[in-house]
Every structure is written in structure tokens, then in C-alpha cells.
C-alpha positions in Angstrom: 0.0 0.0 0.0 1.0 3.6 -0.3 1.8 5.4 -3.6 -0.6 7.7 -5.4 -2.9 7.8 -8.4 -0.1 9.2 -10.5 1.6 5.8 -10.3 -0.8 4.9 -13.1 0.8 5.9 -16.4 -1.2 8.6 -18.2 -2.5 10.3 -15.1 -1.2 13.8 -14.0 -2.4 15.7 -10.9 -2.1 19.4 -9.9 -3.5 21.4 -7.0 -4.3 25.1 -6.3 -5.7 26.4 -3.1 -6.0 29.3 -0.7 -5.7 27.9 2.8 -6.4 31.3 4.4 -9.8 31.5 2.7 -10.5 27.8 2.9 -11.0 26.4 -0.6 -9.2 25.0 -3.6 -9.2 22.9 -6.7 -7.6 19.6 -7.8 -7.1 18.8 -11.5 -6.4 15.4 -13.1 -5.2 15.4 -16.7 -5.0 12.5 -19.2 -2.6 13.6 -22.0 -3.7 10.8 -24.3 -7.3 10.7 -23.0 -9.0 8.2 -20.8 -12.1 6.0 -21.0 -14.3 6.5 -18.0 -17.5 5.8 -16.1 -19.2 7.4 -13.1 -21.3 6.0 -10.4 -23.2 8.6 -8.3 -24.7 7.4 -5.1 -25.1 10.5 -2.9 -28.3 12.4 -3.4 -26.8 15.9 -3.4 -24.2 15.8 -6.2 -23.0 18.9 -7.9 -21.5 18.2 -11.3 -20.8 19.5 -14.8 -20.5 17.4 -18.0 -20.6 14.2 -15.9 -23.0 12.9 -18.5 -19.8 12.2 -20.6 -19.2 9.4 -18.1 -22.6 7.9 -18.1 -24.0 5.4 -20.6 -24.8 6.0 -23.4 -22.7 8.9 -24.6 -20.9 9.3 -28.0 -17.7 10.8 -26.5 -15.7 7.8 -25.5 -12.7 9.5 -23.9 -12.2 12.4 -21.5 -9.2 14.7 -21.3 -9.3 16.1 -17.8 -11.3 15.8 -14.5 -11.8 18.7 -12.1 -12.6 18.3 -8.4 -13.3 21.7 -6.7 -14.5 23.4 -3.7 -17.0 26.3 -3.8 -20.2 24.3 -4.2 -22.0 24.9 -7.5 -19.9 28.1 -8.0 -16.8 25.9 -8.3 -18.2 24.3 -11.4 -17.1 27.4 -13.5 -13.5 26.6 -12.7 -13.5 23.8 -15.3 -13.3 26.6 -18.0 -9.6 27.2 -17.0 -8.7 23.5 -17.7 -10.6 23.5 -21.0 -8.7 26.7 -22.0 -5.3 25.1 -21.3 -6.2 21.9 -23.1 -7.5 23.8 -26.1 -4.3 25.8 -26.3 -2.4 22.5 -26.4 -4.7 21.0 -29.1 -6.1 18.3 -26.7 -9.7 17.4 -27.0 -12.5 15.8 -29.0 -11.9 16.5 -32.6 -14.6 18.4 -34.4 -14.7 20.3 -37.8 -14.2 23.6 -35.9 -11.4 22.4 -33.7 -10.9 20.4 -30.5 -13.4 20.4 -27.7 -11.8 19.3 -24.4 -14.0 16.9 -22.4 -13.6 17.8 -18.7 -16.2 16.4 -16.3 -16.3 18.3 -13.0 -17.6 17.6 -9.5 -17.7 19.9 -6.4 -17.9 19.8 -2.7 -19.6 22.4 -0.4 -17.0 24.2 1.7 -18.5 27.7 1.8 -19.0 27.4 5.6 -15.3 26.6 6.4 -13.4 29.8 5.5 -14.4 32.8 3.5 -17.9 32.1 2.2 -17.4 34.5 -0.7 -14.3 32.8 -1.9 -14.6 30.2 -4.7 -12.1 28.4 -7.0 -11.7 30.3 -10.2 -10.9 29.3 -13.8 -7.5 31.0 -13.3 -6.8 28.7 -10.4 -7.9 25.7 -12.4 -5.6 26.8 -15.3 -2.7 27.1 -13.0 -3.4 23.7 -11.4 -3.6 22.1 -14.9 -0.4 23.8 -16.1 1.4 22.5 -13.0 -0.1 19.0 -13.2 2.6 16.3 -13.1 3.2 12.6 -12.7 4.9 13.2 -9.3 3.1 12.1 -6.2 0.7 15.0 -5.2 0.6 16.6 -1.8 -2.1 15.2 0.5 -4.3 16.5 3.3 -5.5 20.1 3.4 -4.6 20.8 -0.2 -6.4 21.4 -3.5 -10.1 20.5 -3.4 -9.6 19.2 0.1 -8.5 22.6 1.5 -11.9 23.4 2.9 -13.2 19.8 3.4 -14.7 18.8 6.7 -16.1 15.6 8.1 -18.6 14.5 10.9 -21.2 17.2 10.7 -24.2 15.6 12.4 -24.0 18.1 15.3 -23.1 21.0 13.1 -19.8 22.4 11.8 -18.5 23.5 15.2 -18.2 19.9 16.4 -16.8 18.6 13.0 -13.2 17.9 12.1 -11.0 18.6 9.1 -11.3 16.5 5.9 -9.0 16.7 2.9 -7.5 15.1 -0.2 -5.8 11.7 -0.1 -4.3 9.3 -2.7 -2.9 5.8 -2.8 -2.2 2.9 -5.2 -2.3 -0.9 -5.0 -0.7 -3.4 -7.3 -0.9 -7.1 -8.0 0.3 -9.5 -10.7 1.5 -6.8 -13.0 -1.6 -4.5 -12.6 -1.6 -1.2 -10.8 -4.6 0.8 -9.7 -4.4 4.3 -8.2 -7.1 6.2 -6.3 -7.7 9.7 -4.9 -10.5 11.1 -2.8 -11.7 14.5 -1.6 -13.3 13.7 1.7 -16.0 16.2 2.8 -18.3 13.6 4.3 -21.3 14.0 6.6 -20.3 10.8 8.4 -17.3 9.8 10.5 -14.1 8.4 8.9 -12.6 5.0 9.9 -9.5 3.1 9.0 -10.9 0.5 6.5 -8.6 -2.2 7.7 -8.4 -1.8 11.5 -11.8 -0.1 12.0 -10.1 2.6 14.1 -12.0 5.9 14.2 -9.9 8.6 12.5 -12.1 11.7 12.4 -15.7 12.9 12.6 -18.2 14.3 15.0 -16.8 15.3 18.4 -18.3 15.4 21.9 -19.7 18.6 23.3 -16.3 19.5 24.9 -14.6 18.9 21.6 -12.1 16.3 23.0 -13.5 12.9 21.9 -15.6 10.9 19.4 -19.3 11.5 19.6 -20.3 8.8 17.1 -22.7 9.7 14.3 -24.1 6.2 13.8 -24.6 5.8 17.5 -26.5 9.1 17.7 -28.9 7.9 15.0 -29.3 4.5 16.7 -30.3 6.4 19.8 -33.0 8.3 17.9 -31.2 11.6 17.3 -33.1 13.8 14.9 -32.6 17.3 13.7 -34.3 19.0 10.7 -33.0 20.1 8.4 -29.5 18.7 8.1 -27.5 20.8 5.7 -26.6 19.4 2.3 -22.9 20.5 2.8 -21.2 17.1 2.3 -19.7 14.9 -0.4 -16.9 12.5 -1.0 -15.4 12.7 -4.5 -13.4 9.6 -5.6 -11.4 8.6 -8.6 -9.9 5.2 -9.4 -7.6 4.7 -12.4 -5.9 1.8 -14.2 -3.5 1.8 -17.2 -5.0 -1.4 -18.5 -7.6 -1.3 -21.2 -11.2 -1.5 -20.0 -14.5 -0.7 -21.7 -17.0 1.8 -20.4 -19.3 -1.0 -19.3 -16.4 -2.7 -17.4 -15.4 0.7 -15.8 -19.0 1.2 -14.7 -18.8 -2.1 -12.8 -15.4 -1.0 -11.3 -16.9 2.3 -10.2 -19.9 0.6 -8.7 -17.9 -2.0 -6.8 -15.4 0.7 -5.6 -18.2 2.2 -3.5 -17.5 -0.6 -1.1 -14.5 1.4 0.1 -16.8 4.2 1.1 -19.0 1.8 3.1 -15.9 0.5 4.9 -14.4 4.0 5.6 -17.3 6.4 6.2 -20.3 5.9 8.5 -23.0 6.8 7.6 -22.4 7.2 3.9 -24.5 8.0 0.8 -26.9 10.0 2.9 -29.4 12.5 1.5 -26.9 15.2 2.6 -24.0 13.8 0.5 -23.1 13.9 -3.2 -20.8 10.9 -3.2 -19.3 10.0 -6.6 -16.8 7.4 -7.8 -15.2 7.9 -11.3 -13.4 4.9 -12.8 -10.8 5.6 -15.5 -8.7 3.6 -18.0 -5.8 5.3 -19.7 -4.9 2.2 -21.7 -1.2 3.1 -21.4 -0.2 -0.4 -20.4 -1.2 -1.8 -23.8 -2.9 -4.8 -22.4 -6.5 -5.9 -21.7 -7.5 -5.4 -18.1 -9.3 -7.8 -15.8 -12.3 -5.8 -14.4 -12.6 -7.9 -11.3 -8.9 -7.6 -10.4 -9.1 -3.9 -11.1 -12.2 -3.5 -8.9 -10.5 -5.3 -5.9 -7.3 -3.2 -6.3 -9.4 -0.1 -6.6 -11.3 -0.7 -3.5 -8.1 -1.2 -1.5 -6.4 1.8 -2.9 -9.5 4.0 -2.4 -9.9 2.9 1.2 -6.3 4.1 1.9 -6.8 7.3 0.0 -9.8 8.2 2.1 -7.9 7.5 5.3 -4.9 9.5 4.1 -7.2 12.5 3.4 -8.0 12.9 7.1 -4.8 11.5 8.6 -2.7 14.1 6.7 -5.1 17.0 7.0 -4.1 20.1 9.0 -6.6 21.8 11.4 -7.8 25.2 10.6 -10.5 27.8 11.0 -11.3 26.5 14.5 -11.5 22.8 13.6 -9.0 20.1 14.6 -7.6 17.5 12.3 -7.1 13.8 13.1 -3.5 14.4 14.0 -4.6 16.9 16.6 -7.1 14.6 18.2 -5.0 11.5 18.3 -2.0 13.5 19.6 -4.1 14.7 22.6 -5.3 11.1 23.2 -1.7 9.8 23.2 0.5 12.5 24.7 
């Protein structure tokens, strides 16, 4: 375990953010394009051009993917990535020139820092220009800059979320994953079951337990639709859109193992599965899905483990340090 989504040939990642104002953007680029499929399980998703990853659609390959803060306002940032790709002649060929295909998904982080600050097309352009195959920074970076988790009792008792990535390999195949974790529920280590971050007790010093609160009959109306976990899994092996749709669907198992509760009416959870085809070999969709689930589980854990506290909210490292002085 370890690694990052950029371990997959044909995947580049770049971040831009403003930590002081509490938001940012993460851009994934695919210089030779990528086949893809999306599986949306949360009920409060915010997307642009995500139909390019749904069946049926005539465009078979995408050229970039944008994950952004700023709620629906952040969807406009994709224009910056499209501009850079068009300048470089990358996109879907048409008689009038290339049209870059750049699906975009957002998280709501307007309540974390400056509610008037949103990722801009200029930030997205910079993130895309700086995108590389190097392992990207994790934690409170990019689209994870303003992410928070565990909001059943409101933002004041939540904790910091973030961006995480990992990769998993087996028998010559490698699958990478990344996640922007801005979940309503609590986050757990998918292997050990250890609580990592989420809703805190009234004194702010311990775990409150979101699932336990619901089991005890806790109710509050309305809960704010301010949550979402955005996930990407990628392989260099060749898979069809139908096979990638299965990989995306199965990869949601990592969210069930890592986030509780998950896929709530207050979340817009999405998994995008991608194939760059750079390995030159036909992929095994079941092998890919198993590797993707493992990599995604670690990416989700990394997002909160490596986050930094800010704007009055602690991160996992702060809480666990206080528990183990």
C-alpha cells in the first residue's frame, strides 16, 4: 500500500488552493485521453459534464477531470482547464477544432473559511499547467483545502477532511485512487476499523459517534446538504466503459468500509473509474475493482490522517495526539 494515483501511467495531478480563505481545486489530466464511467450514489451531487461518463454517450474518452470546492460556484473553474487543453490541441476532434471533455464535481466548503471565496478558472488553469506525474501533496490541499467531516451536530463539532491518494498493485496490474473527503459521516481506517475523524463530543475532545447518535434516535431537521466524497480510481489497463461502470460501482465498497453513515441525503458521493490504456494490455475488471477498493480505502484514510486543522476545527493528528501525549 502507499503510492498515489499518479503511479498509473497517463495520469497527471495538480493542486491550487488558498488555505487562508479555505477552498481550492484539484485537476487530473490525461494527455492521451482516458475512458471512464461514473457511479453517483449520494443524493446531493454537484456536477458539470458528468454525462460524458454515463451510458450511453458518444464521447468515449475524457481529457481532464476537475474536483473543486466552492459548491456549484466551483463548477465554473473547469473553463480554465478547458482553455489550457485547447491551447495544447487536446480534446475531442470536431470540424471547428478540438473540444476538451472535462467532467467536474464539487464539494460544499463555503462554511469553512471565507464564504465569498470560490475556486476560479484562473486557479484551475494554474493547477492544470502545473499538473505532473509526481506524487501529489495530500491533506488540506487542492479541493480538500476546505473539506470537513462529521457534521451531524453542526460544523462546530466537526473535524478537518482533505485530499488523499494511494495505489495498489498485484500480478502486474496497478490501480491508483484519490479522494476529496468532505463527508457527513465519520471516517474510519478501512482495515483496522479505528476511528480517525468525525463528529466530536460537546467538549470537543472525543468521538461523539454519528451512527450511534442515529441509533439512539437523534433527529434534527433540516440537516445541511454540505457534504460529499469525490473519488477517482484509475488503471493503465484497457477496460471498456461497461467494465469501468462495474469498477466504479464496486469501488463504493471502500466508502462503506471507511465512512459511516455514507451515501446520505446530505452527501453527493461519486466514484469515477478511468482507464488510460497506457499499459497496452487488456484489463481484468474484477482484479481492477478489488485493487481499486483497497487503494480507495487508503486514499480516504490518508485524506483525514494528513489534513491540518484550521478555522477552528482540529484534524485527526490533533485529536489523536491529545489522546496519546
